[in-house]
Every structure is written in C-alpha cells, then in structure tokens.
NUMIVEX-728640 format. One line per field, with one value per atom (N, C-alpha, C): atom name; x, y negated, z. Coordinates in steps of 0.2 Angstrom, whole numbers. Layout:
// residues N
atom	CA;...
east	X;...
north	Y;...
up	Z;...
// end
This chain:
// residues 416
atom	N;CA;C;N;CA;C;N;CA;C;N;CA;C;N;CA;C;N;CA;C;N;CA;C;N;CA;C;N;CA;C;N;CA;C;N;CA;C;N;CA;C;N;CA;C;N;CA;C;N;CA;C;N;CA;C;N;CA;C;N;CA;C;N;CA;C;N;CA;C;N;CA;C;N;CA;C;N;CA;C;N;CA;C;N;CA;C;N;CA;C;N;CA;C;N;CA;C;N;CA;C;N;CA;C;N;CA;C;N;CA;C;N;CA;C;N;CA;C;N;CA;C;N;CA;C;N;CA;C;N;CA;C;N;CA;C;N;CA;C;N;CA;C;N;CA;C;N;CA;C;N;CA;C;N;CA;C;N;CA;C;N;CA;C;N;CA;C;N;CA;C;N;CA;C;N;CA;C;N;CA;C;N;CA;C;N;CA;C;N;CA;C;N;CA;C;N;CA;C;N;CA;C;N;CA;C;N;CA;C;N;CA;C;N;CA;C;N;CA;C;N;CA;C;N;CA;C;N;CA;C;N;CA;C;N;CA;C;N;CA;C;N;CA;C;N;CA;C;N;CA;C;N;CA;C;N;CA;C;N;CA;C;N;CA;C;N;CA;C;N;CA;C;N;CA;C;N;CA;C;N;CA;C;N;CA;C;N;CA;C;N;CA;C;N;CA;C;N;CA;C;N;CA;C;N;CA;C;N;CA;C;N;CA;C;N;CA;C;N;CA;C;N;CA;C;N;CA;C;N;CA;C;N;CA;C;N;CA;C;N;CA;C;N;CA;C;N;CA;C;N;CA;C;N;CA;C;N;CA;C;N;CA;C;N;CA;C;N;CA;C;N;CA;C;N;CA;C;N;CA;C;N;CA;C;N;CA;C;N;CA;C;N;CA;C;N;CA;C;N;CA;C;N;CA;C;N;CA;C;N;CA;C;N;CA;C;N;CA;C;N;CA;C;N;CA;C;N;CA;C;N;CA;C;N;CA;C;N;CA;C;N;CA;C;N;CA;C;N;CA;C;N;CA;C;N;CA;C;N;CA;C;N;CA;C;N;CA;C;N;CA;C;N;CA;C;N;CA;C;N;CA;C;N;CA;C;N;CA;C;N;CA;C;N;CA;C;N;CA;C;N;CA;C;N;CA;C;N;CA;C;N;CA;C;N;CA;C;N;CA;C;N;CA;C;N;CA;C;N;CA;C;N;CA;C;N;CA;C;N;CA;C;N;CA;C;N;CA;C;N;CA;C;N;CA;C;N;CA;C;N;CA;C;N;CA;C;N;CA;C;N;CA;C;N;CA;C;N;CA;C;N;CA;C;N;CA;C;N;CA;C;N;CA;C;N;CA;C;N;CA;C;N;CA;C;N;CA;C;N;CA;C;N;CA;C;N;CA;C;N;CA;C;N;CA;C;N;CA;C;N;CA;C;N;CA;C;N;CA;C;N;CA;C;N;CA;C;N;CA;C;N;CA;C;N;CA;C;N;CA;C;N;CA;C;N;CA;C;N;CA;C;N;CA;C;N;CA;C;N;CA;C;N;CA;C;N;CA;C;N;CA;C;N;CA;C;N;CA;C;N;CA;C;N;CA;C;N;CA;C;N;CA;C;N;CA;C;N;CA;C;N;CA;C;N;CA;C;N;CA;C;N;CA;C;N;CA;C;N;CA;C;N;CA;C;N;CA;C;N;CA;C;N;CA;C;N;CA;C;N;CA;C;N;CA;C;N;CA;C;N;CA;C;N;CA;C;N;CA;C;N;CA;C;N;CA;C;N;CA;C;N;CA;C;N;CA;C;N;CA;C;N;CA;C;N;CA;C;N;CA;C;N;CA;C;N;CA;C;N;CA;C;N;CA;C;N;CA;C;N;CA;C;N;CA;C;N;CA;C;N;CA;C;N;CA;C;N;CA;C;N;CA;C;N;CA;C;N;CA;C;N;CA;C;N;CA;C;N;CA;C;N;CA;C;N;CA;C;N;CA;C;N;CA;C;N;CA;C;N;CA;C;N;CA;C;N;CA;C;N;CA;C;N;CA;C;N;CA;C;N;CA;C;N;CA;C;N;CA;C;N;CA;C;N;CA;C;N;CA;C;N;CA;C;N;CA;C;N;CA;C;N;CA;C;N;CA;C;N;CA;C;N;CA;C;N;CA;C;N;CA;C;N;CA;C;N;CA;C;N;CA;C;N;CA;C;N;CA;C;N;CA;C;N;CA;C;N;CA;C;N;CA;C;N;CA;C;N;CA;C;N;CA;C;N;CA;C;N;CA;C;N;CA;C;N;CA;C;N;CA;C;N;CA;C;N;CA;C;N;CA;C;N;CA;C;N;CA;C;N;CA;C;N;CA;C;N;CA;C;N;CA;C;N;CA;C;N;CA;C;N;CA;C;N;CA;C;N;CA;C;N;CA;C;N;CA;C;N;CA;C;N;CA;C;N;CA;C;N;CA;C;N;CA;C;N;CA;C;N;CA;C;N;CA;C;N;CA;C;N;CA;C;N;CA;C;N;CA;C;N;CA;C;N;CA;C;N;CA;C;N;CA;C;N;CA;C;N;CA;C;N;CA;C;N;CA;C;N;CA;C;N;CA;C;N;CA;C;N;CA;C;N;CA;C;N;CA;C;N;CA;C;N;CA;C;N;CA;C;N;CA;C;N;CA;C;N;CA;C;N;CA;C;N;CA;C;N;CA;C;N;CA;C;N;CA;C;N;CA;C;N;CA;C;N;CA;C;N;CA;C;N;CA;C;N;CA;C;N;CA;C;N;CA;C;N;CA;C;N;CA;C;N;CA;C;N;CA;C;N;CA;C;N;CA;C;N;CA;C;N;CA;C;N;CA;C;N;CA;C;N;CA;C;N;CA;C;N;CA;C;N;CA;C;N;CA;C;N;CA;C;N;CA;C;N;CA;C;N;CA;C;N;CA;C;N;CA;C;N;CA;C;N;CA;C;N;CA;C;N;CA;C;N;CA;C;N;CA;C;N;CA;C;N;CA;C;N;CA;C;N;CA;C;N;CA;C;N;CA;C;N;CA;C;N;CA;C;N;CA;C;N;CA;C;N;CA;C;N;CA;C;N;CA;C;N;CA;C;N;CA;C;N;CA;C;N;CA;C;N;CA;C;N;CA;C;N;CA;C;N;CA;C;N;CA;C;N;CA;C;N;CA;C;N;CA;C;N;CA;C;N;CA;C;N;CA;C;N;CA;C;N;CA;C;N;CA;C;N;CA;C;N;CA;C;N;CA;C;N;CA;C;N;CA;C
east	-63;-57;-51;-47;-42;-36;-32;-25;-21;-20;-16;-18;-25;-28;-27;-28;-28;-21;-16;-9;-7;-9;-7;-10;-16;-19;-15;-14;-10;-3;0;7;7;2;2;2;-3;-3;3;6;11;18;19;25;25;19;19;20;17;18;26;29;36;40;39;42;41;35;34;37;36;39;47;50;57;59;55;57;56;50;49;55;57;63;69;70;76;76;70;69;70;67;67;74;78;84;89;89;93;92;85;84;83;82;81;87;90;95;92;97;94;90;92;88;81;80;73;69;72;69;66;70;68;62;62;57;50;51;45;43;47;45;40;43;39;32;32;25;21;23;19;16;20;18;12;13;7;1;2;-4;-8;-4;-7;-11;-8;-11;-17;-17;-23;-29;-27;-32;-36;-32;-35;-39;-37;-41;-48;-47;-53;-58;-55;-60;-63;-62;-64;-61;-56;-52;-57;-62;-67;-66;-60;-60;-59;-56;-55;-62;-66;-73;-77;-76;-80;-79;-72;-70;-74;-73;-76;-83;-87;-94;-97;-94;-96;-95;-89;-88;-94;-95;-100;-107;-109;-116;-116;-112;-111;-117;-122;-128;-134;-133;-138;-138;-142;-141;-143;-148;-151;-145;-142;-137;-131;-129;-124;-125;-131;-133;-132;-134;-133;-125;-121;-114;-111;-112;-109;-111;-118;-120;-118;-117;-114;-107;-103;-96;-95;-100;-99;-101;-106;-108;-103;-100;-94;-88;-87;-81;-83;-89;-91;-90;-92;-91;-84;-79;-72;-69;-71;-67;-67;-73;-74;-69;-70;-66;-59;-57;-50;-47;-51;-48;-47;-52;-52;-45;-44;-39;-32;-31;-25;-24;-29;-28;-26;-29;-27;-20;-18;-11;-6;-8;-3;4;5;11;15;12;15;17;12;14;20;20;26;32;32;39;40;35;36;38;35;37;42;42;47;52;52;57;58;52;52;45;43;36;35;40;40;34;32;28;21;19;13;7;8;2;1;6;5;0;0;-5;-12;-12;-19;-22;-18;-20;-22;-19;-20;-27;-28;-34;-40;-40;-45;-46;-41;-41;-43;-43;-44;-50;-55;-61;-60;-55;-54;-50;-45;-42;-46;-51;-56;-60;-63;-68;-65;-59;-55;-54;-52;-51;-58;-63;-70;-71;-71;-73;-68;-62;-57;-59;-61;-62;-69;-73;-80;-78;-74;-72;-69;-65;-61;-67;-71;-76;-81;-82;-87;-83;-77;-73;-71;-72;-70;-63;-59;-51;-49;-52;-49;-50;-56;-56;-52;-51;-46;-39;-37;-31;-30;-35;-35;-34;-38;-37;-30;-27;-20;-15;-16;-12;-12;-19;-20;-17;-18;-15;-7;-4;3;6;3;5;3;-2;-4;1;2;7;14;16;23;23;18;18;18;13;13;19;22;29;34;35;41;40;34;33;34;31;32;38;42;48;53;53;58;56;50;48;49;47;47;51;55;59;55;58;55;47;46;39;34;37;33;32;37;37;31;31;26;19;19;12;10;15;13;9;11;8;0;-1;-8;-12;-9;-13;-14;-9;-10;-16;-16;-22;-29;-29;-35;-38;-33;-34;-36;-33;-35;-42;-44;-51;-56;-55;-59;-59;-53;-52;-56;-55;-59;-66;-69;-76;-79;-75;-77;-78;-73;-74;-80;-81;-86;-93;-94;-100;-103;-98;-99;-101;-100;-102;-110;-112;-119;-122;-118;-121;-122;-118;-118;-125;-127;-132;-131;-132;-130;-134;-140;-144;-141;-136;-133;-128;-127;-122;-125;-132;-135;-141;-141;-146;-143;-148;-146;-141;-138;-133;-137;-134;-137;-133;-136;-133;-129;-132;-129;-122;-123;-117;-112;-114;-109;-105;-108;-104;-99;-102;-97;-91;-93;-87;-82;-85;-81;-76;-78;-73;-67;-68;-63;-59;-63;-61;-55;-57;-52;-45;-46;-40;-36;-40;-37;-33;-37;-34;-28;-28;-22;-16;-17;-11;-10;-15;-15;-11;-11;-8;-1;-1;6;11;9;14;18;14;17;21;18;21;27;27;34;39;37;42;44;40;41;46;45;49;56;56;63;67;63;67;69;65;67;73;73;78;85;84;90;93;88;90;93;91;93;100;101;107;113;110;115;115;109;109;103;100;95;97;104;106;106;107;107;99;95;88;86;88;87;89;95;97;92;90;85;79;76;70;71;77;78;78;81;80;73;70;63;58;60;56;57;63;64;60;61;57;49;46;39;38;42;41;42;47;47;43;40;35;28;27;20;16;19;15;12;16;14;9;10;5;-1;-1;-7;-11;-8;-12;-15;-11;-14;-21;-20;-26;-32;-30;-35;-38;-34;-37;-38;-33;-33;-39;-40;-45;-52;-54;-61;-61;-56;-56;-56;-52;-52;-58;-61;-68;-73;-73;-78;-78;-72;-71;-73;-76;-78;-75;-74;-71;-64;-61;-54;-50;-52;-48;-47;-52;-52;-47;-47;-43;-36;-34;-28;-25;-29;-27;-26;-30;-29;-22;-21;-15;-9;-9;-3;-2;-8;-7;-4;-5;-2;5;7;14;18;15;18;19;15;15;19;17;20;27;28;35;41;40;46;47;42;43;46;44;47;55;56;63;68;65;69;70;65;65;70;70;75;82;83;90;93;88;90;92;87;88;95;97;103;109;109;114;116;111;111;111;112;110;114;121;125;122;120;117;111;107;100;101;106;107;110;114;116;111;106;101;95;93;88;90;96;98;104;109;115;121;127;133;132;128;128;124;121;117;121;127;131;131;132;132;126;120;114;115;121;122;123;125;126;120;114;108;104;106;101;101;106;106;100;100;95;88;88;82;78;82;78;76;81;79;73;72;66;60;61;55;53;57;55;51;54;50;44;43;37;32;33;28;25;30;28;23;24;20;13;13;7;2;5;0;-4;-2;-6;-10;-7;-10;-17;-17;-23;-29;-28;-33;-36;-32;-35;-40;-38;-42;-48;-48;-53;-59;-56;-61;-63;-61;-63;-60;-54;-51;-48;-52;-51;-46;-47;-43;-36;-35;-28;-25;-28;-25;-22;-26;-24;-18;-19;-14;-7;-7;-1;2;-2;0;4;0;3;10;10;16;22;20;26;28;24;27;31;29;33;39;39;45;50;47;51;55;51;55;60;59;64;70;68;74;78;75;78;83;80;84;90;89;94;100;98;102;106;103;106;111;110;115;121;120;126;129;125;128;128;125;124;118;118;112;110;115;113;109;109;105;98;95;88;85;89;87;88;93;94;88;86;80;74;73;67;67;72;73;71;74;73;66;63;56;51;52;47;48;54;56;51;52;48;40;38;31;29;33;31;30;34;34;27;25;19;13;13;8;7;12;12;8;10;6;-1;-3;-10;-14;-10;-13;-15;-10;-11;-17;-17;-22;-29;-29;-36;-39;-34;-37;-39;-36;-37;-43;-45;-50;-56;-56;-62;-66
north	-70;-72;-68;-71;-68;-66;-62;-60;-66;-71;-76;-80;-82;-85;-81;-74;-70;-69;-69;-69;-75;-81;-87;-87;-85;-85;-80;-74;-69;-71;-75;-78;-82;-86;-91;-87;-82;-78;-73;-71;-67;-70;-76;-80;-81;-82;-83;-77;-71;-65;-63;-64;-63;-67;-73;-77;-75;-74;-72;-65;-61;-54;-54;-59;-59;-62;-66;-69;-63;-59;-53;-48;-47;-42;-45;-51;-54;-53;-55;-54;-47;-42;-35;-33;-35;-33;-35;-41;-44;-41;-40;-38;-30;-27;-19;-15;-18;-15;-10;-6;-1;5;7;12;10;4;1;0;-2;-2;4;9;16;19;17;19;16;9;5;8;10;13;19;24;30;28;23;21;18;13;10;15;20;26;29;31;34;30;24;19;19;18;17;24;30;36;37;36;37;32;26;21;22;24;26;32;37;43;41;37;35;31;28;24;28;35;40;38;34;32;29;26;23;16;13;6;4;9;7;9;13;14;8;5;-1;-6;-7;-12;-11;-5;-3;-4;-1;-2;-8;-12;-19;-23;-22;-26;-25;-18;-16;-19;-19;-21;-27;-32;-38;-42;-41;-45;-41;-34;-30;-28;-32;-31;-24;-21;-15;-10;-10;-5;-6;-12;-14;-11;-12;-10;-2;2;9;10;7;8;6;0;-2;2;3;7;14;17;24;24;19;18;18;14;13;19;23;29;34;35;39;38;32;30;32;30;31;39;43;50;52;49;50;47;40;36;39;41;44;50;55;61;60;56;54;50;45;42;46;50;55;60;62;66;63;57;53;52;50;49;56;61;67;70;68;71;65;59;54;55;59;61;65;70;74;70;65;61;56;54;49;53;59;63;65;67;70;64;58;53;48;47;42;45;51;55;53;51;49;49;50;49;42;38;31;27;29;25;28;33;36;31;26;21;17;16;13;17;24;28;27;27;26;19;14;7;7;11;11;15;20;24;20;16;11;6;4;-1;1;8;10;7;6;3;-4;-8;-14;-14;-9;-7;-6;-1;1;-4;-8;-13;-19;-20;-25;-23;-17;-14;-14;-13;-13;-20;-25;-32;-35;-33;-36;-33;-27;-23;-26;-28;-31;-38;-42;-48;-48;-43;-41;-39;-35;-33;-39;-43;-49;-54;-53;-58;-64;-64;-70;-70;-71;-71;-76;-82;-87;-86;-83;-81;-75;-71;-65;-68;-73;-76;-79;-83;-86;-81;-75;-70;-67;-66;-63;-68;-75;-80;-80;-80;-79;-73;-68;-61;-62;-65;-65;-69;-75;-80;-77;-74;-71;-65;-61;-55;-58;-63;-66;-68;-72;-75;-70;-65;-59;-55;-54;-50;-54;-60;-64;-64;-65;-66;-59;-53;-47;-44;-45;-42;-45;-52;-55;-53;-52;-51;-43;-39;-32;-27;-30;-26;-21;-15;-10;-9;-8;-8;-13;-19;-25;-25;-23;-22;-17;-12;-7;-9;-13;-16;-21;-25;-31;-28;-22;-20;-19;-16;-15;-21;-25;-31;-36;-37;-42;-40;-33;-31;-32;-31;-32;-39;-44;-51;-53;-50;-52;-50;-44;-42;-48;-51;-57;-62;-64;-69;-67;-61;-58;-59;-57;-57;-64;-69;-76;-78;-76;-78;-75;-68;-64;-67;-69;-71;-78;-82;-88;-87;-81;-80;-79;-82;-82;-75;-70;-64;-60;-62;-58;-58;-51;-50;-44;-44;-38;-32;-33;-27;-23;-26;-23;-17;-17;-12;-7;-8;-4;1;2;6;13;18;25;27;32;35;37;35;37;42;48;54;52;49;48;44;38;34;37;41;44;49;53;57;53;47;43;41;38;36;41;47;53;55;53;54;50;44;39;41;43;45;51;56;61;58;54;51;46;42;38;42;47;50;54;57;60;56;50;45;43;42;40;45;51;56;58;58;60;55;48;43;43;42;41;48;53;60;61;59;60;56;49;45;47;49;51;57;62;68;66;62;60;56;51;47;52;57;62;66;68;72;68;62;57;57;56;55;61;67;73;75;73;75;70;63;58;53;53;49;44;41;36;30;28;22;22;28;28;28;31;31;24;20;13;9;11;8;9;15;17;13;13;9;2;-1;-8;-10;-6;-7;-6;-1;1;-5;-8;-14;-20;-21;-26;-25;-19;-17;-19;-16;-18;-25;-29;-36;-40;-39;-43;-40;-34;-32;-33;-37;-38;-42;-47;-51;-46;-41;-36;-32;-29;-24;-27;-33;-37;-38;-40;-42;-35;-30;-24;-22;-22;-20;-26;-32;-37;-38;-37;-39;-32;-28;-22;-17;-15;-10;-13;-18;-21;-22;-24;-26;-20;-15;-9;-5;-6;-2;-5;-11;-14;-13;-11;-10;-3;-3;4;6;1;2;4;9;11;5;2;-4;-9;-11;-16;-14;-7;-5;-5;-3;-3;-10;-15;-22;-25;-23;-26;-23;-17;-14;-17;-17;-20;-27;-31;-38;-38;-33;-33;-31;-27;-26;-32;-36;-42;-47;-48;-53;-50;-44;-41;-39;-35;-32;-36;-42;-47;-50;-51;-53;-48;-41;-36;-35;-35;-34;-40;-46;-52;-52;-50;-49;-44;-38;-33;-34;-38;-40;-45;-49;-55;-52;-47;-44;-40;-37;-33;-38;-43;-48;-51;-53;-57;-53;-46;-41;-43;-45;-46;-52;-57;-64;-62;-58;-56;-52;-48;-44;-48;-53;-58;-62;-64;-69;-65;-59;-55;-51;-48;-44;-47;-43;-45;-41;-42;-38;-31;-29;-22;-18;-22;-19;-19;-22;-22;-16;-10;-4;-2;-6;-4;-7;-11;-14;-9;-3;3;6;4;8;4;-2;-7;-5;-2;-1;3;9;14;13;9;7;2;-3;-8;-5;0;4;8;11;15;10;4;0;-2;-4;-6;0;6;11;13;12;13;9;2;-2;-1;1;3;8;13;19;17;13;11;7;3;0;5;11;16;21;21;25;22;15;12;14;16;18;24;29;35;33;28;26;23;18;15;19;24;29;35;35;41;48;48;54;58;60;63;69;74;80;78;74;73;68;64;59;63;67;71;76;79;84;80;74;71;68;65;63;68;74;79;81;83;85;81;74;69;67;67;66;71;77;83;83;81;81;76;70;65;67;71;74;78;83;88;85;80;77;73;69;65;70;75;80;83;85;87;82;76;70;68;68;67;72;78;83;83;80;79;72;67;60;56;59;56;51;46;41;38;37;34;39;45;50;49;46;45;40;35;31;34;38;41;46;50;54;50;44;40;37;35;33;39;44;50;52;52;55;50;44;39;39;41;41;47;52;58;57;53;51;47;42;37;41;45;49;53;56;59;54;49;44;41;41;39;44;50;56;56;55;55;49;43;37;38;41;42;47;52;57;54;50;47;43;39;34;38;44;48;53;55;60;58;52;49;44
up	-72;-70;-74;-78;-82;-79;-82;-79;-77;-81;-79;-73;-73;-67;-60;-61;-56;-53;-58;-56;-53;-55;-51;-44;-43;-36;-32;-35;-32;-30;-35;-34;-27;-26;-21;-14;-14;-7;-7;-13;-13;-11;-13;-11;-4;-1;7;10;7;10;10;4;3;8;9;14;21;23;30;31;25;26;27;23;24;31;34;40;45;44;49;48;42;41;45;44;48;55;58;65;68;64;66;65;60;58;64;66;71;78;80;86;87;81;82;78;73;69;65;61;56;59;65;68;70;72;74;68;62;56;53;54;52;56;63;67;65;63;61;54;50;44;45;50;51;54;58;61;56;52;47;42;40;36;39;46;49;50;51;52;45;40;33;31;33;31;35;41;46;44;43;42;35;30;24;24;28;29;33;38;42;38;32;28;23;23;18;11;11;5;-1;1;-4;-6;-4;-5;-13;-17;-24;-27;-24;-27;-25;-20;-18;-23;-24;-29;-36;-38;-45;-45;-41;-41;-39;-35;-33;-39;-43;-49;-54;-55;-60;-58;-52;-50;-46;-48;-44;-43;-47;-47;-45;-43;-42;-34;-30;-23;-20;-23;-21;-22;-28;-29;-24;-23;-18;-11;-9;-3;-2;-7;-7;-7;-11;-11;-4;-2;5;11;11;17;17;11;10;13;11;13;20;23;31;34;32;35;35;29;28;33;34;38;45;47;54;56;51;53;54;51;52;57;59;63;71;73;80;81;77;79;78;73;72;78;80;86;92;93;99;98;92;91;92;90;91;98;102;109;112;110;113;112;106;104;104;107;107;109;114;116;111;108;103;97;95;89;91;97;99;98;100;100;93;89;82;78;78;74;76;83;85;90;91;95;102;105;112;114;121;123;125;125;127;123;117;113;113;118;118;118;122;122;116;111;105;101;101;97;100;107;110;108;108;106;99;94;87;87;90;90;91;96;98;93;89;84;77;76;69;65;69;66;63;66;63;57;56;50;45;46;41;39;43;41;37;39;35;28;27;20;16;20;16;14;19;17;12;12;7;0;0;-6;-9;-5;-7;-10;-7;-10;-16;-17;-24;-29;-27;-32;-34;-29;-30;-34;-35;-39;-35;-29;-24;-23;-28;-27;-23;-23;-19;-12;-10;-3;-1;-6;-5;-4;-7;-7;0;3;9;15;14;19;19;13;13;16;15;18;25;28;35;38;35;37;38;33;33;38;39;44;51;52;59;60;55;56;58;55;57;64;66;72;78;77;82;82;76;76;79;78;81;89;91;98;102;99;102;101;95;94;99;100;105;112;113;120;122;117;119;115;110;106;101;101;97;99;105;107;105;105;103;95;91;84;82;86;84;86;92;94;89;86;82;76;73;67;68;74;76;78;82;84;78;74;69;64;63;58;61;68;71;71;72;71;64;59;52;51;54;52;54;60;62;57;54;49;43;41;35;36;41;43;42;45;45;37;33;26;23;24;21;23;29;32;28;26;23;15;13;6;5;-1;-2;-3;-5;-6;1;6;12;16;17;22;26;32;36;35;32;30;24;21;15;17;24;26;31;32;37;34;28;25;26;24;25;19;20;15;9;3;-3;-6;-8;-11;-17;-22;-28;-28;-24;-23;-18;-14;-10;-14;-18;-23;-27;-30;-34;-30;-24;-20;-18;-17;-15;-20;-27;-32;-31;-30;-28;-22;-17;-11;-11;-15;-17;-20;-24;-27;-22;-19;-14;-8;-6;0;-2;-8;-11;-10;-13;-12;-5;-1;6;10;8;12;9;2;-1;0;-1;-1;6;12;18;20;19;21;17;11;7;10;11;14;21;25;32;32;27;26;24;19;17;22;26;31;36;38;43;41;35;32;32;30;31;38;42;49;52;51;53;50;44;41;40;40;40;45;49;55;54;60;59;57;57;54;47;44;36;34;39;37;37;42;42;36;33;27;21;20;15;16;22;24;22;23;22;15;11;3;1;4;2;3;9;11;7;4;-1;-7;-9;-15;-15;-9;-8;-8;-5;-4;-11;-15;-21;-26;-26;-31;-29;-23;-21;-26;-29;-34;-40;-42;-47;-44;-38;-35;-33;-31;-29;-36;-41;-47;-50;-49;-52;-48;-41;-38;-38;-38;-38;-45;-51;-57;-61;-61;-66;-65;-59;-57;-59;-57;-59;-66;-69;-77;-81;-79;-83;-82;-76;-74;-79;-80;-84;-92;-94;-101;-103;-109;-111;-118;-122;-129;-128;-132;-132;-134;-139;-142;-137;-133;-128;-122;-120;-115;-117;-123;-126;-126;-128;-129;-122;-117;-110;-107;-108;-105;-108;-115;-119;-116;-115;-113;-106;-102;-95;-96;-100;-101;-103;-108;-110;-105;-100;-95;-89;-86;-80;-81;-86;-86;-86;-90;-90;-83;-79;-72;-68;-69;-65;-67;-73;-75;-73;-74;-71;-64;-60;-53;-51;-54;-53;-54;-60;-61;-56;-54;-49;-43;-41;-34;-34;-40;-40;-40;-44;-44;-38;-34;-28;-22;-22;-17;-11;-11;-5;-2;-6;-3;1;-2;0;7;7;13;19;18;23;25;21;23;27;24;27;33;33;38;42;42;45;42;45;42;43;48;49;43;39;34;27;27;21;17;20;16;12;13;8;1;0;-6;-12;-10;-14;-16;-13;-14;-19;-21;-25;-32;-35;-43;-45;-42;-44;-41;-35;-32;-37;-40;-44;-51;-53;-59;-58;-52;-51;-50;-47;-46;-53;-58;-64;-68;-68;-71;-67;-61;-57;-59;-60;-62;-69;-73;-80;-80;-76;-76;-72;-67;-64;-68;-73;-77;-81;-82;-85;-80;-74;-68;-67;-67;-65;-70;-76;-80;-77;-74;-71;-66;-61;-56;-58;-63;-66;-69;-73;-76;-72;-66;-62;-64;-67;-69;-63;-59;-53;-53;-57;-57;-59;-65;-67;-62;-59;-55;-49;-46;-40;-41;-47;-49;-50;-53;-54;-48;-44;-37;-33;-32;-28;-31;-38;-41;-40;-42;-42;-35;-30;-24;-21;-22;-20;-24;-30;-34;-32;-29;-26;-20;-16;-10;-12;-17;-19;-23;-27;-31;-26;-21;-16;-12;-10;-6;-10;-16;-20;-21;-23;-24;-17;-12;-5;-4;-5;-4;-8;-14;-19;-18;-17;-17;-11;-6;1;1;4;5;-1;-6;-12;-17;-15;-19;-18;-13;-12;-17;-19;-24;-31;-32;-39;-40;-35;-35;-37;-34;-35;-42;-45;-52;-57;-56;-60;-60;-54;-53;-57;-56;-60;-67;-69;-77;-80;-76;-78;-78;-73;-72;-77;-79;-84;-91;-93;-99;-99;-93;-93;-93;-90;-91;-98;-102;-109;-113;-111;-115;-113;-107;-105;-108;-108;-111;-118;-122;-129;-130;-126;-127;-125;-120;-118;-123;-127;-132;-138;-139;-145;-144;-138;-137;-133;-131;-127;-131
// end
C-alpha cells in the first residue's frame, strides 16, 4: 500500500477522530472550563506514559518486524510471544504500585485525594491498554490498514459517547473515568477485528520468550520508552510550572491550544506511524530511502502548512466553536504554536528514519536533550513573555531539532 492510499484511509479515520475530538473538547470546555482541561491533560499524560512503559515500549518494534516477516509465521510467533511475555513482567508490579500509591498520585498530579479511585481503576485496566496497543501494531505491520481504520473509527465514536455521558453526569471525575473506560472498550473492538483475520492464531502469542527477538524488540523499547517518559513528563512539568506561576486557568489555556494542535495534525501523525515506519523499515538502499522521504515532504508538508495557516486565520472562530468566550485569551498563543507544529512535522519525517533503522543511541540522546531543552526554553520564555512564552519556546526548540535532524540525515546517507 503506497503513501497516497494510506493517507486516504488515514484521512477517513482521522476526519472522524477530529470531529469527535472537537465535540469532546466542546463538551469538556463547557462543563469543566480551562482548569478542568488542564487537569485532564495531566491525567492523559500520566496514562500514556504508564501504558507505554507497561507495554515495554515494543509497539514500534512489533510494527517493524511484523512488516518484515509478514509471511513467516514461525518468526512472528517469536516476536509476538516475546512481546507479550515482556509486558506481563511489567504490568503486574506496575498495577500494584499504582494502587498502593493511588492517593499520592492523585495529590501530586490532580492536587486532591478526590480522584484516588481513578488511579485504582486505571491500574486494573492497564492490561487492556497494553493489549490494544499490541493488536493495533500487529494490524499495522500486517498491512491491514482497512481494519486499522475501522478500529480507529470505532474507538473515536466509543470515546465520544462515553465522554459525553460521563462528563455530563460526573463532571471532572467523569471526564477522567471516560479516558480509562473508553480504552478498555476499544480493546474488545480491536480483538474482534483481529480474530477475524486469516493469520490470527492464539498459539502465536503463547510461545516461550525468544532471546534473539527479545533483544531486538528491546532496542525499540529503549527508544519508545524514552519518548513515552520524556514527552508526558516534559508536558506535565511545563503545565505544573504554568499553574504554579500563572494559575491553573492559564495552564488550561496552553492545554487547549496543544489539544487543537494534536487534533488537526492527526492526519499527518497517523500517516507517519501507519505508513512511514513499516515502509522505511523495508527499504535498504540509500537512494530509495532519500526518494521516499522527499516524496513524503512533497505530499505531507503542503497539507501541514495549509492547515497551520488556516488554523491561525480562523483562530477566533475555532475558539468560539470549540470552546467558549472564557477561552478567547488563547488566541494569542496560536501564532508560535502553529509555527512550531509545522517545524515539528518537518523534523519528524526524518526522525522516523532513526526509528526504522534502529538508531538507538542517537534517538535516545536527541529525545532526552530536546525534551529537556523544551522545558528549559519554555520556562525561560514564560518568565519573559508570560503564557505566550511556552509556544515561543516550543517553536525555537523544534527549529533547533530540525537542523540537527537534517545533519543526521545527510550523514546517514553519506556514511551508511
């Protein structure tokens, strides 16, 4: 399946995800306000971090090796069984730890003990988060993009329905609970699609752990876990810094703009994960790799640029439609946010080469350095410019990151 076909299928599911995401944002904005949205951001970051750690961070590795050995059942058995065993080792102690520290986590992240039970429910549900990630990664690697699209659409609709019901019924508690429940339900939907696949056999997941592929998966694990830890921690740290120095309402403003960025860039980020990782993994010749990446720039970057400009031009209308008049101050944050978004996607087209080719040390080093610099630049800019400073720091950080990616890409093509 080529980039254009993948983009079309991704667009279908992404449009639905965007629409359901916007409705979800509207509901949470009306019922919870800026402060509630900020707390939801904290919780979402925590859930993403823990579920990625619990999966041993091997999902990208599953995509890569499943794509490489698509028709080799014995090898896939080694890969998938090893992935399951790795996660089982992590899920149990992590679940116990979250339950034990649920009160502390509630106070630390959400500033009250009121949401202690949310963390306990999440601990019980971690296995559904992890297994859903495994199964969607396998669908991706197997090239079953249509099924993956159906799963994404189902997940979007289920998530919206659960969110609307629980937010209206239970306010912030319901919004936090909705994130967990919807993911658990989506796992059942994903499982139903996977079971119907011709390649599915339960024994492919139940073999003993394979040393060779465990080591290979762990290379991706180190990369994935670096991102899984650095991304949410950096966002939680910045959000907490804004809350402590400017107030939770301002933290909610930044979270709102960040949510818009995540939503309108879904088409691009979905295409990168669904198409680019398996495609770049399968290419060996430097000329082919360069051609594929340049092809990606020609197709993807115009979409990103047009989207970013449109978001900025219609920012006041977007705020009124998605949020409420309480959120009008976030209009000032859009300029540097969309500039940063555009630069970020430009750099990510090159970052996926590191993931596809298992460039573990370089990837980990750059992730750690640049998420730390994101925090530092954000704090410096916040201290100078106030809340708008976090978006300035974001844009500057990704500009530096893009320049480094261009250098690494040039060196990779020259010396490998």
